[in-house]
C-alpha positions in Angstrom: -5.3 5.0 36.6 -3.9 7.7 34.3 -3.8 6.9 30.6 0.0 7.1 30.4 0.5 4.6 33.2 -2.1 2.2 31.7 -0.4 2.5 28.3 3.0 1.6 29.9 1.5 -1.4 31.7 -0.1 -2.7 28.5 3.3 -2.3 26.7 5.0 -4.2 29.6 2.4 -7.0 29.5 2.8 -7.4 25.8 6.6 -7.6 26.0 6.3 -10.3 28.8 3.8 -12.4 26.9 5.9 -12.1 23.7 9.0 -13.7 25.2 9.7 -17.4 25.8 12.7 -16.9 28.1 11.4 -13.9 30.1 13.1 -10.6 31.1 15.0 -9.7 34.2 14.2 -6.4 36.0 17.5 -5.0 34.7 16.7 -5.9 31.1 13.2 -4.4 31.4 14.6 -1.2 32.9 17.0 -0.9 29.9 14.3 -1.8 27.4 11.7 0.6 28.7 14.2 3.3 29.9 12.8 3.2 33.4 14.5 2.8 36.8 14.5 -0.6 38.5 12.2 0.8 41.2 9.7 1.9 38.5 9.8 -1.6 36.8 9.1 -3.2 40.2 6.1 -1.0 40.7 4.9 -1.8 37.1 5.2 -5.5 37.8 3.1 -5.0 40.9 0.6 -3.1 38.9 0.2 -6.1 36.5 -0.6 -8.3 39.5 -3.3 -5.8 40.5 -4.8 -6.0 37.0 -4.9 -9.8 37.4 -2.3 -10.6 34.7 0.1 -12.3 37.2 3.6 -12.4 35.7 5.5 -15.6 36.6 9.2 -15.9 37.4 11.4 -18.5 35.7 15.1 -19.4 36.0 17.3 -20.4 33.0 20.0 -23.0 33.4 22.9 -20.5 33.3 21.3 -17.9 35.5 22.4 -17.1 39.0 20.2 -18.8 41.5 18.8 -15.5 42.7 18.0 -14.2 39.2 14.3 -13.8 38.4 13.1 -13.7 34.8 9.5 -12.5 34.4 7.0 -13.5 31.7 3.3 -13.8 31.2 2.0 -17.2 30.0 -1.3 -15.7 28.7 -4.1 -13.5 29.8 -3.4 -10.2 27.9 -6.8 -9.4 26.4 -6.8 -10.4 22.7 -8.1 -6.9 21.7 -4.9 -5.3 23.0 -2.8 -7.6 20.7 -4.5 -6.8 17.4 -2.0 -5.4 15.0 -2.8 -1.8 14.1 -2.8 -0.9 10.4 0.6 0.8 10.4 2.1 -2.1 12.3 0.7 -4.8 10.0 1.8 -2.8 6.9 5.3 -2.5 8.3 5.5 -6.2 9.0 4.2 -7.1 5.5 6.7 -4.9 3.8 9.5 -6.3 6.0 8.4 -9.8 5.1 9.1 -9.1 1.4 12.7 -8.3 2.2 13.4 -11.5 4.2 15.2 -14.5 2.6 13.6 -17.9 2.8 14.0 -19.5 6.2 12.6 -19.8 9.7 12.2 -16.0 10.3 10.3 -15.5 7.1 8.1 -18.6 7.8 7.4 -17.5 11.4 6.5 -14.0 10.4 4.2 -15.3 7.7 2.4 -17.5 10.2 2.1 -14.5 12.6 0.4 -12.4 9.9 -1.8 -15.2 8.8 -3.0 -15.8 12.3 -3.6 -12.1 13.0 -7.1 -10.9 12.4 -7.4 -7.6 10.5 -8.8 -4.6 12.4 -11.6 -4.1 10.0 -13.0 -7.6 10.7 -13.2 -6.7 14.4 -15.0 -3.5 13.6 -17.6 -5.1 11.3 -18.1 -8.5 12.9 -17.1 -8.4 16.6 -19.1 -5.3 17.4 -22.3 -7.1 16.7 -21.2 -10.1 18.8 -20.4 -7.8 21.7 -23.8 -6.2 21.5 -25.5 -9.6 21.5 -23.6 -10.6 24.7 -24.2 -7.4 26.6 -27.5 -6.9 28.3 -27.3 -3.1 28.5 -26.5 -2.4 24.9 -28.9 -2.6 22.0 -28.6 -2.5 18.2 -31.3 -0.9 16.1 -31.9 -0.2 12.5 -30.8 -2.1 9.4 -27.9 -4.5 10.1 -25.1 -5.3 7.6 -24.3 -9.0 7.1 -20.5 -9.2 6.7 -18.6 -12.2 5.5 -15.6 -12.4 7.8 -13.4 -14.3 5.3 -14.0 -11.6 2.7 -13.1 -8.9 5.3 -9.8 -10.6 5.9 -9.0 -10.7 2.2 -10.0 -7.1 1.7 -7.9 -5.8 4.5 -4.9 -7.9 3.6 -5.1 -6.5 0.1 -5.4 -2.9 1.3 -2.4 -3.1 3.6 -0.3 -5.1 1.2 -1.3 -3.0 -2.0 -2.5 -6.2 -3.7 -4.8 -6.3 -6.7 -8.0 -8.3 -6.5 -10.7 -9.6 -8.9 -14.1 -9.2 -7.4 -17.4 -10.6 -8.7 -19.8 -7.7 -8.0 -23.5 -7.2 -8.7 -24.1 -3.5 -9.0 -27.3 -2.3 -7.4 -30.2 -2.7 -9.8 -28.3 -5.1 -12.0 -29.6 -8.7 -12.4 -26.2 -10.4 -12.8 -22.8 -10.0 -11.2 -19.6 -9.3 -13.3 -15.9 -9.6 -12.6 -13.8 -6.5 -12.3 -10.1 -5.9 -11.3 -9.7 -3.4 -8.4 -6.9 -1.9 -6.4 -8.3 -1.7 -2.8 -7.7 1.5 -0.8 -9.9 1.3 2.2 -13.2 0.4 3.9 -16.1 2.6 4.9 -18.9 1.8 7.2 -22.2 3.6 7.4 -25.7 2.1 6.8 -23.9 -0.4 4.7 -20.2 -1.4 4.4 -18.2 -0.3 1.4 -14.9 -1.2 -0.3 -13.2 1.9 -1.6 -11.0 0.9 -4.6 -9.6 2.0 -8.0 -11.1 0.1 -10.9 -8.3 -0.2 -13.5 -10.9 -0.3 -16.3 -12.2 3.2 -15.6 -10.7 6.7 -15.2 -13.2 7.6 -12.4 -11.3 6.9 -9.2 -11.8 5.8 -6.6 -15.1 4.0 -6.6 -17.2 2.4 -3.8 -18.5 -1.2 -3.8 -21.1 -2.4 -1.3 -19.7 -5.3 0.7 -22.9 -7.3 0.6 -23.0 -7.2 -3.2 -19.5 -8.8 -3.6 -20.2 -12.4 -4.5 -16.6 -13.7 -4.8 -13.0 -12.5 -4.5 -9.8 -13.7 -6.2 -6.3 -12.6 -5.2 -4.3 -11.9 -8.4 -0.9 -12.1 -6.7 -0.1 -8.7 -8.2 1.1 -5.6 -6.4 0.1 -2.0 -7.3 1.7 1.3 -6.6 0.3 3.4 -3.7 -1.6 6.3 -5.3 0.2 9.6 -5.0 -1.6 12.6 -3.6 -4.3 10.4 -2.1 -5.1 10.4 1.6 -7.9 8.0 2.4 -9.0 9.8 5.6 -9.1 13.2 3.9 -11.1 11.7 1.0 -13.6 10.1 3.4 -14.1 13.4 5.2 -15.0 15.2 2.0 -18.4 13.6 1.9 -21.4 13.7 4.3 -21.8 10.0 3.6 -20.4 7.3 1.2 -20.9 8.9 -2.2 -18.4 11.3 -3.6 -19.6 11.9 -7.2 -21.2 15.3 -6.7 -19.8 18.7 -6.2 -18.1 20.0 -3.1 -20.6 22.5 -1.7 -20.5 25.1 1.1 -23.9 24.6 2.9 -25.5 26.8 5.6 -28.3 25.4 7.7 -30.5 27.2 10.3 -32.3 25.2 13.0 -35.0 26.8 15.1 -37.1 25.8 18.1 -36.4 22.5 19.8 -34.3 21.4 16.8 -31.9 24.2 17.5 -31.0 22.7 20.9 -30.6 19.2 19.4 -28.5 20.4 16.5 -25.9 21.9 18.8 -25.1 18.4 20.1 -24.9 16.7 16.7 -21.8 16.5 14.6 -23.2 16.3 11.1 -19.7 16.5 9.4 -16.1 17.1 10.5 -16.0 20.4 8.6 -18.9 21.9 10.4 -18.9 25.3 12.2 -21.6 26.0 14.8 -22.8 29.4 15.8 -25.8 31.0 17.5 -28.3 32.9 15.3 -31.1 35.3 15.9 -34.0 34.2 18.1 -32.1 31.4 19.7 -31.5 29.5 16.4 -28.5 27.4 15.7 -26.5 27.9 12.5 -24.4 25.1 11.1 -22.1 25.6 8.2 -20.3 22.7 6.5 -18.5 21.9 3.3 -19.1 18.5 1.9 -20.2 16.2 -0.9 -22.8 13.4 -0.5 -25.8 15.8 -0.9 -28.3 13.0 -1.3 -27.4 11.4 2.1 -27.4 14.8 3.8 -30.9 15.5 2.4 -32.0 12.1 3.8 -30.7 13.2 7.3 -32.4 16.6 7.0 -35.7 14.8 6.3 -35.6 13.2 9.8 -38.5 14.1 12.0 -36.1 15.8 14.4 -35.5 18.6 11.9 -38.6 18.8 9.7 -40.5 22.1 10.1 -37.6 23.6 12.1 -35.0 23.8 9.4 -34.1 26.4 6.8 -31.5 25.8 4.1 -29.9 29.3 3.7 -27.4 28.4 1.0 -26.7 27.3 -1.6 -29.8 27.6 -3.8 -29.0 24.4 -5.7 -28.9 22.3 -2.6 -32.1 23.9 -1.3 -33.8 23.0 -4.7 -32.6 19.4 -4.4 -34.0 19.2 -0.9 -37.5 20.4 -1.9 -37.5 18.3 -5.0 -36.9 15.2 -2.8 -39.6 16.3 -0.3 -42.0 16.7 -3.2 -41.3 13.2 -4.5 -41.9 11.8 -1.0 -45.2 13.5 -0.9 -46.2 12.1 -4.3 -45.5 8.6 -3.1 -48.1 8.9 -0.4 
């Protein structure tokens, strides 16, 4: 089934599950801007997918009228509010007067699980239940309740107080933050502005957050800040170092492997002399990139052609590793 047709069927199924009185074929045709024949085919498509719409009749309907609805069965994953949808609903909620509509929308948002929680928590559960997928390497332990608080604060521009134990510190301390996003790598991180420091934004490891308090205060969305662009600036999590133009040359077997690896969104790949692979990228996060370049897949078949300062950092790190042994 083509993507466009599947998307339309999902939209139709969502509409039919969201209504308590159902829709006639005529109403669906107007709502979806399709012909009656197309709507009939789409309803038949839902039956083929096992969703089985049911027909109902209201008291004032003509006896030949059919109203279609779905009592349940649309996969929960398809009903998760996307970030832009949830943000729009939360902002709309603040404009509503007290009453049934405001109360109902509040309950809907409270029941809706944030997307970040599904990414961080449900992926591990899926792997556990699936016999042909494995999970290797260090695993992040995520507190689902904390994830919900973080994402609600991010989408609603709400200040939080977090009790955070910085790495290497014996005790945790409270700090007031303005959450901007979540990053997931080897660990999970909250990206936030700390109102007590001019260095913005900062990253906080999720597993080092001991407690969270909602201050009930809103903050202004930062101007000239794009979370996705900011995240793409770095090879990894950290952003404190200089943005560098880096040129790497892979030889031998590593050259073939490197062609199939995306090290960073900015990378440009080209063929070099003797069958080598040249990768040029522009990023921060030098320490994490050095960690990657020390992987056995690359060692002995890698040359850092520029810049000199990054090459020096790499060999200093390799030297320290040798001293540890």
